[in-house]
C-alpha positions in Angstrom: 103.7 82.4 12.5 103.7 85.6 10.6 100.1 87.3 11.0 98.5 89.3 8.4 96.5 92.4 9.9 93.0 92.7 8.8 92.3 96.0 7.3 89.2 97.9 7.5 86.7 97.4 4.8 86.1 100.4 2.2 82.8 102.1 2.1 81.7 100.5 -1.1 81.6 97.0 0.8 79.1 98.0 3.7 76.4 96.4 1.8 78.4 93.1 1.6 79.1 93.3 5.3 75.7 93.8 6.3 74.6 90.6 4.1 77.1 88.6 5.9 76.0 89.6 9.4 72.6 89.1 8.3 73.5 85.5 7.1 75.3 84.7 10.2 72.1 85.6 12.3 69.9 83.7 10.3 72.2 80.5 10.9 72.3 81.3 14.6 68.5 81.8 14.8 68.0 78.3 13.0 70.5 76.6 15.6 68.6 78.2 18.6 65.2 77.3 17.3 66.4 73.7 16.7 66.1 73.6 13.1 69.6 72.9 12.7 71.1 70.4 15.4 73.8 67.7 15.6 76.1 67.7 12.5 75.1 70.5 10.1 74.8 70.0 6.6 77.5 71.0 3.9 78.4 74.3 3.0 77.0 74.0 -0.4 73.7 72.7 1.1 73.7 75.2 3.7 74.1 78.1 0.8 71.1 76.9 -1.1 69.1 77.1 2.0 70.2 80.6 2.7 70.8 81.9 -0.7 74.7 82.5 -0.2 78.0 81.2 -1.5 80.0 78.6 0.1 82.7 81.2 0.9 80.5 83.3 2.9 78.9 80.3 4.5 82.1 79.3 5.6 83.2 82.8 7.3 79.8 82.8 9.0 80.4 79.4 10.6 83.7 80.3 11.8 82.5 83.3 13.5 79.7 81.1 15.3 82.6 78.5 16.0 84.6 81.6 17.8 81.6 82.3 19.9 81.1 78.6 21.0 77.8 77.8 19.3 79.2 75.3 17.0 82.5 73.1 16.9 84.4 72.6 13.6 86.4 69.6 13.0 88.7 69.3 10.4 87.9 66.3 7.9 84.4 65.6 10.0 82.4 68.6 9.8 80.4 71.2 11.8 78.5 70.2 14.6 75.9 72.3 16.9 77.4 72.4 20.6 74.8 71.0 23.1 73.2 73.3 25.5 75.4 72.2 28.5 78.4 73.3 26.6 80.2 70.1 26.3 81.4 68.5 23.2 78.9 66.8 20.8 77.8 63.3 22.3 78.9 61.4 19.2 82.5 62.6 19.8 84.8 59.5 19.9 87.8 60.0 22.4 91.3 60.0 20.6 94.3 58.9 22.7 97.7 60.7 22.1 100.6 59.0 23.4 103.2 61.2 25.3 106.9 60.0 25.1 109.1 62.0 27.5 112.8 61.1 26.5 114.2 61.7 30.1 113.3 62.7 33.6 112.4 65.9 32.6 110.3 68.4 35.0 110.0 70.8 32.0 108.6 68.0 29.8 106.2 67.0 32.4 104.8 70.7 32.7 104.5 70.6 29.0 102.3 67.4 29.4 100.1 68.7 32.1 99.6 72.2 30.1 98.9 70.4 27.0 96.4 68.0 28.7 94.3 71.0 30.0 94.4 72.5 26.6 93.2 69.6 24.7 90.2 68.7 27.1 89.0 72.3 26.8 88.8 72.7 23.0 86.3 69.7 22.8 88.3 67.9 20.1 88.2 64.5 21.9 91.9 64.4 22.5 93.3 62.9 25.7 97.0 62.6 26.8 98.2 59.1 28.1 101.3 58.7 29.4 103.4 56.0 27.6 106.4 56.0 30.3 109.7 57.4 30.3 111.8 55.0 27.9 115.5 54.4 28.2 115.6 55.1 24.5 113.3 56.1 21.9 113.1 52.9 19.7 110.6 51.1 17.5 109.9 48.7 20.4 108.4 51.3 22.2 105.1 50.9 19.9 104.9 47.2 20.6 104.7 48.0 24.3 102.0 50.6 24.3 98.3 50.4 23.4 96.5 51.9 20.6 96.8 55.6 19.9 95.7 58.2 17.3 98.7 60.6 17.7 102.1 60.7 19.4 104.1 63.3 21.2 107.6 63.0 21.7 108.9 65.7 24.1 112.4 67.1 25.2 112.5 69.8 27.7 116.1 70.1 28.5 118.4 69.9 25.2 120.6 72.4 26.3 121.6 70.9 29.5 121.5 67.2 28.6 125.0 66.0 28.2 123.6 63.8 25.3 121.3 64.4 22.7 118.0 62.6 23.8 116.6 62.8 20.1 114.5 59.9 19.0 116.1 57.3 16.8 115.4 57.8 13.1 113.6 54.0 13.3 111.1 55.2 15.5 110.0 58.1 13.4 110.2 55.7 10.2 107.7 53.3 12.3 105.4 56.2 13.2 105.2 57.4 9.7 104.6 53.8 8.4 101.9 53.4 10.8 100.4 57.0 9.7 100.3 58.0 13.2 100.5 61.9 13.5 103.4 62.8 15.4 104.6 66.0 16.9 108.2 66.5 18.3 108.1 69.1 21.0 111.2 70.7 21.9 113.2 69.3 19.4 113.5 68.3 15.6 114.7 65.7 13.5 117.2 66.0 10.5 116.6 62.4 9.2 112.9 62.3 8.6 110.6 65.4 8.4 107.5 65.6 10.8 105.7 67.9 12.8 108.0 69.6 15.2 107.8 72.6 17.7 111.3 74.0 18.4 112.8 76.9 20.3 114.5 79.3 17.8 118.1 78.3 19.6 120.1 79.7 16.4 118.7 83.3 16.7 119.5 83.0 20.5 122.9 82.3 19.9 123.2 85.0 17.2 121.4 87.8 19.4 123.3 86.7 22.6 126.7 87.2 20.9 125.7 90.3 19.4 124.8 91.6 22.9 128.3 90.9 24.1 130.0 92.2 21.3 127.7 95.4 21.7 128.7 95.8 25.2 132.4 96.1 24.1 133.7 92.6 24.2 136.5 91.9 21.6 136.1 88.3 21.6 133.2 86.0 23.0 134.0 82.5 24.6 130.7 80.1 23.9 130.8 77.3 26.7 128.3 74.4 26.1 128.0 71.1 28.0 128.0 69.1 24.6 128.9 70.6 21.3 127.4 67.9 19.3 123.9 67.5 20.4 121.1 69.4 18.5 120.2 72.1 21.0 123.7 73.4 21.3 124.6 72.9 17.7 121.8 75.4 16.8 122.9 78.0 19.3 126.6 77.8 18.1 125.5 78.2 14.6 123.9 81.5 15.5 127.2 82.4 17.6 129.5 81.5 14.7 127.2 83.6 12.3 127.9 86.6 14.9 131.5 86.0 14.9 131.8 86.0 11.3 129.9 89.2 11.1 132.1 91.0 13.4 135.3 89.4 11.8 136.2 87.8 15.1 137.5 84.4 15.9 135.5 81.7 17.5 136.3 80.4 20.8 134.3 77.5 21.8 134.8 75.4 25.1 133.1 72.1 25.7 132.6 72.2 29.4 130.8 69.1 30.3 129.0 69.7 33.8 125.9 68.7 35.5 125.9 72.1 37.5 127.7 70.4 40.5 131.2 70.8 39.6 132.5 74.3 39.5 134.1 75.6 36.3 137.2 77.8 36.6 137.7 80.5 34.0 141.2 81.4 35.3 143.6 81.6 32.5 141.0 81.6 29.9 139.9 85.3 30.3 141.6 88.5 29.4 140.2 92.1 29.4 137.6 92.5 26.7 136.3 89.0 26.6 132.7 88.0 27.3 131.1 84.5 28.3 128.2 82.9 26.6 126.7 79.9 28.8 124.7 77.5 26.9 122.4 75.7 29.2 121.7 76.1 32.8 124.0 73.5 34.2 127.0 75.2 32.3 125.8 78.8 33.9 125.6 77.2 37.5 129.1 75.4 37.2 130.6 78.9 35.9 128.9 80.8 38.9 130.2 78.0 41.2 133.7 78.6 39.9 133.6 82.2 40.8 132.6 81.5 44.3 132.3 84.7 46.3 133.9 86.7 43.8 132.3 89.4 41.7 132.6 88.8 37.9 134.9 91.1 36.2 133.9 90.0 32.8 130.2 89.9 31.1 128.4 86.7 31.6 125.1 85.8 29.4 123.1 82.6 29.0 121.0 80.9 26.6 118.5 78.7 28.5 115.9 75.9 28.0 112.3 76.6 28.0 111.3 77.3 31.7 114.6 77.3 33.0 114.8 80.3 35.7 118.6 79.7 36.8 119.6 83.0 35.0 117.1 85.1 37.3 118.6 83.5 40.4 122.0 85.0 40.0 120.7 88.0 37.9 122.5 87.1 34.8 121.1 88.3 31.3 119.8 85.5 29.4 118.0 84.7 26.2 114.9 82.6 27.4 111.7 80.9 25.9 108.1 80.6 27.1 106.7 77.1 27.4 103.4 78.1 26.8 103.8 79.1 23.3 105.4 75.9 22.3 102.3 74.1 24.1 99.8 76.2 22.2 101.4 75.3 19.0 101.7 71.5 19.6 98.0 71.5 20.7 96.9 73.4 17.6 99.0 70.8 15.3 97.5 67.9 17.0 93.9 69.4 16.5 94.5 70.1 12.7 97.1 67.5 11.4 95.6 64.2 9.8 97.1 61.7 7.4 97.0 63.7 4.6 98.4 66.9 6.2 101.7 67.8 5.1 104.1 68.1 8.3 105.1 71.6 9.6 107.8 72.8 11.9 107.3 75.7 13.9 110.2 77.9 15.2 109.0 79.6 18.5 110.9 82.7 19.2 112.4 83.6 22.5 113.2 87.0 24.3 116.3 88.4 25.9 116.1 89.4 29.4 118.4 91.9 31.0 119.2 91.9 34.5 119.8 95.5 35.7 122.3 94.7 38.1 125.3 94.8 35.8 124.1 98.2 34.9 123.2 97.4 31.1 119.8 97.9 29.4 119.1 96.6 25.9 115.5 97.0 24.8 114.0 93.5 24.1 112.1 93.1 20.8 109.2 90.7 20.5 109.9 88.3 17.6 107.2 86.3 15.8 107.1 82.4 15.7 107.4 80.9 12.0 105.8 78.0 10.6 107.5 76.2 8.1 
């Protein structure tokens, strides 16, 4: 998300700043004296009591919320946090069903991290495992109990031989039930819903650009699947780079689970670089080399939390899982039945391993919420 930096207030607004600080302290003292407890009155009523407009009241409550003195909940109001620091006693627990589309260690780590964040926020959200289904279809909803929200997670979309995306019928069923849904690690082209996805297109573009900047005349893009969503997004960025450089595309479907070596003999000539899309393809390419040292540049685009490039000291475009989980928690806490869906595209970073002797200054990109 693009963040607008706060600017220093002009000298003429010092009086306004003083009034705001005084209002905030008045509300704080009223809470500490017990005059305000439980659910606070509305902003208009508080404005009459403290002789301030609703906008200033809202700003003061936001500051007190950051300090932990009050808890603000969208659509429910503002509550005074009890002295024990726990969530207000009238808080009802809300269940979030967690569907993982495959046996996926990354998705499991996401589930644990998301559970920690939700429990610490005091929003009453609790993760409940709904199993690992063979297929993400509407029948899943009949086999699980009631829920207030749903998360569908896919952590290894680049390394999966087939696209694990949910069936459109499942998303339609969730929309009909008005269940807030977050797709974590993937997006849907059929039905727009909340999603948090790695910026694979930028990854493909910047990786190809890196190889061209190294002096490669051509770049071979190798993917385990060229039809599933993750690799397709990477290839879109790769093709954009090839068009920008006026170079032909060389896309190779190299289906492999990482256990079968991929030989590049006969494919490579001088001045050609290789982009491995997914950790499994990278493993297979390295296995095909055996003990020989690569005489051509190899670069990888990896799923979140995939560390296979660091094991073999290969430059790679990588993503941080925590940024994705933080966004998912924020969407779950704020989304409601009337909230329009948002797609968050999480930026990654290019990591250069120095054993090849090439260095490139990494740029930190911002996440984008659409």
